[in-house]
N, C-alpha and C positions, 0 to 999 in steps of 0.2 A: 500492402494495406495496413494500415495502423488499427489496433484495436481500440474500440469506443466502448469504455465501461458501461455509459449511459445506454447506448443504444443496445448492447447486448441485454441488459436489465429489462428494458422496455419489451425487446423482442420475447423475452423468457416469459414474462407476465402475459404477453398476448397470446403466446402458444398455450399457457395454461389455461387462460381464458376462453380460448376459441374450442378447446377440447376438454373442458372441465368435467363433462359426464364421464368420459372414458377414462380420463386421468384418474378421477375418483374411484372407478372400478378397479383399475390395474393396483394403483396405490393401496387400496384396502385389501384386495387378495394377495398380492405379492409382496407387500411390504409390511402394511400394518397388522394384519392377522398372524403372520408367520412370526413376526418378532413378539407380538403379545402373548402367543402360544409359547414361544421360547421362555420368556420372562416368567410366565405362571408355572409351566412345567418343572423350572429350575429355581423357583423362588425359593422354597423349603430349603433345598441343596446349598443355595448360596448363602443363606442365612446360618445354616449350620457351619459352613466353612468359615465364614466370618467370626462366628463366636469361638471355633476352634482356634483360630488364630489369635484372637484377642487373649484367650486363655493360655497359649503357648506362642509366645512371640519369638522362638527359636527360628532363625532364617531358614535353616537347612529343612526343619520339619515343616515349615510353612511352603517351601518349595516343592516338596514331595507331595504334599496336600493337593497343592495346585496341579501337579502333573497328573495325580490321580484323579482329580477332578475332571480335567478336560480329556484324559484318557477315557473316561467314561461316556463323555458326551460328544466324542468325535463325530458320530453318525448323524447327530442332530446337526452340528455347525455344517457338516457336508450337505445334508438336505436343505438348509437354509440357504447355503451358497448357490445352489443349483436353482431353488426357487427364486431368489433374489436376482440372479445372472439374467434367468429368462425373462423375468417382469421388467429388469432394467433395459434390455435390448427391446422388448415389445413396446415400452413406453417410449423410447426414443423413435421408433418406427411410427407409432401413432402420432407423434408430435411433429414428424417431417415429412412423412410420405404423401406426396401430392395426389395419389390415386384413393386417398380416404379408405384404407383398410377397415376392416371391422376389428374387433377386439381379439377375436378367434385368430383371423389372418395374421394380426401383428404379433400375437404370441407364437404362432407356428413360426414366424421368423425368428423369435427368441429362442425358441427349442433348436431350429436349425443351426444358428450361429452361436449358441451356447458355448460348444466345445472351442472354437477360435477364441472367444472372450477369455474364457479359462486359460488357454494356451497363453494367450498375450500377458495375462494376469502372473502366470508362473514365471515367464522370462523376465518380467519387471519384479518379481519378488528376488529372483535369483541376483538381478542386477543390485537393486537395493541391499540385499544381504552382504554382498561384496563390498559395498560402501561402508556398511557397519563393522565388518570383521577387520577390514584393513587397519583401522585405527586403533582397535583393540590389540591386533597382533604385534602392530609397531610400538604402542605402549608398553606391552608386556615385554617385548624383546630390547627396547631401547630405554627411554626415560618417560615420565609421567607428561614432562613438558612437550616432547615429541609426539606422543599420544594425544594431547590435548590440541596441538597446533594441526594434526592430520585429522583429528575429529571435527575440528572447526572447517577444515577444508572440505571433508566429507559431507557436513551438513549443507555447505552451499552447493555442492554438486548435487545432493538429494533434492533439493528445492529447485534448482535448475531442470533437473531430469522430470521431475514431479509435474512442473509446467510444460515441458516437452511433449510429455506422453498422455497429458491430461484428455485430449480429444480421442484416444485409442477407441472407447467405447461408442462414441459418436460415429467415427469411420465405419467401425464395424456393422452397425446398425443401419446407417444411412447410405453407405456406398454398398452393403452387403459384402462387404471384405472378408472373405473366410481364411485368409492367410494370415496368421499372426503376426508375422515379420513384416510383411507389407503393411499392416495396419499401423503398427508402430512407426515405421518409415514415414507413412502419409501424415500421421501425427505431427512428427517431427518436422517435416516440411510446412505444414500448415500453421505451425505457432512460430516459424522463423520471424526474428526481428520483435516479437511481442511477448517472449516468455515472460520477462520481468513483470511487465504490466499484468499479464493473466494471473501470475503468482500472487501478486499483491490484491488484486481483485478477488481471488478466491479465498486467501487469508482475511480479508475485511468481511466476506461472506460468512466463512466459518464462524469468525468471531462474533459477528451480529446475531447469526441464528442461534449459536451456542448461548449468547447471553439471554436472548429472549426465551429459550427454551428452558435455561436455568431458572430465570425469574417464574415462569409459568409453573414449572414443576415444584419449585419452592412454595408458591402460593397454595396450589392444589394440595401438596404435601401437608402443609399446616393446617387446611380445613378439613382433610380427610382424616388427619391424626385425631380429630374429636371423636371419631366413630370407632376407635380402635387400631391396633397394631395390624391385625390383619387386613382390615378395610384399607389403611393407608397404604400397605402394600400393594394391593390389587389396584387401587386408584393410581398410584405411582406407576404401576406396569402399563395401564391404559395410557395414562398421560406421556409415558416415555415411547411408547410403541406410535403414538399419534405424532409427536415431534420427531421420531426418525422417519415416519412415512413423508411427512411434509418436508424435511430437509432434502430427502432425496428426490421429491418431484420438482423442487426449486433447483437443485443442483443439476438434474438431468436435462431440465427445460434449459438452464444456462449453458450447459454443454451443446445442446442443440443450436442456441442462439449463436454462441462462439464459432461453431463450425459454420454455420450459413453465414457468417459475417466473413470470417476469413478465407473460406473457400470461394465466396461469390455465388451468383446464380446457376442453378444447375442447367444441362444442356435442354432439359425437359422444359423448364421455366423459360428460357429463351426462346425455344420453339413457340411456346404458346404466346409468348409475348408478340410474336410476328405473324401468328396464324389469323 
């Protein structure tokens, strides 16, 4: 089956529209509020770090400061990862489960499948990390030209694998797949023959949403700057959190739509058709 970009977009918008109330609840609680809290809690620390870097442009000092900064907030990042992952699996469940689960039931699915999702992401992190390290090692041991060539090939491989495994969260949520390797394998099979089209579709999506988000943030930032620096920072945190939540709602809805299109009708849907 050839991937139809227009059909995927229309289906994603239909899913959001048909589930807008529960989507708003999950997006607000698991995407918007946690990200906003993160931005507000760390706003002063990040501002101080930027000021320190501007006063001392030494790369080594900047590197040490960044390591110390992220070393202090690792537990916050971990907590955000847990909250986001549960919310993401829960939202995919709400968008696609034909039994119409409640928000609580969907979030229970997210909590149950949280570890398989993290396992799949760790496997992908190792794979993508190797793709990054190989050209660096070759460039350090051979020549700059060889490193650049291998780096270009690694970038192509990264883009290809990104598209091949993009449906992994949808597989875990929709098929209740608790085996990370099986979920990755299923995503690989579903995207067969459509990887390039899916990749460029998502690139267009990221570019469009990023452009809109930047324009909105810029306009709001200019308006809020009239109220003082602190007001501007708080306003920017709110806008950034809203853009973040909207982005992930659209992305997850598209993943659900792409999955449905490439996987075909479920056995349950087929049975209902003939009942």
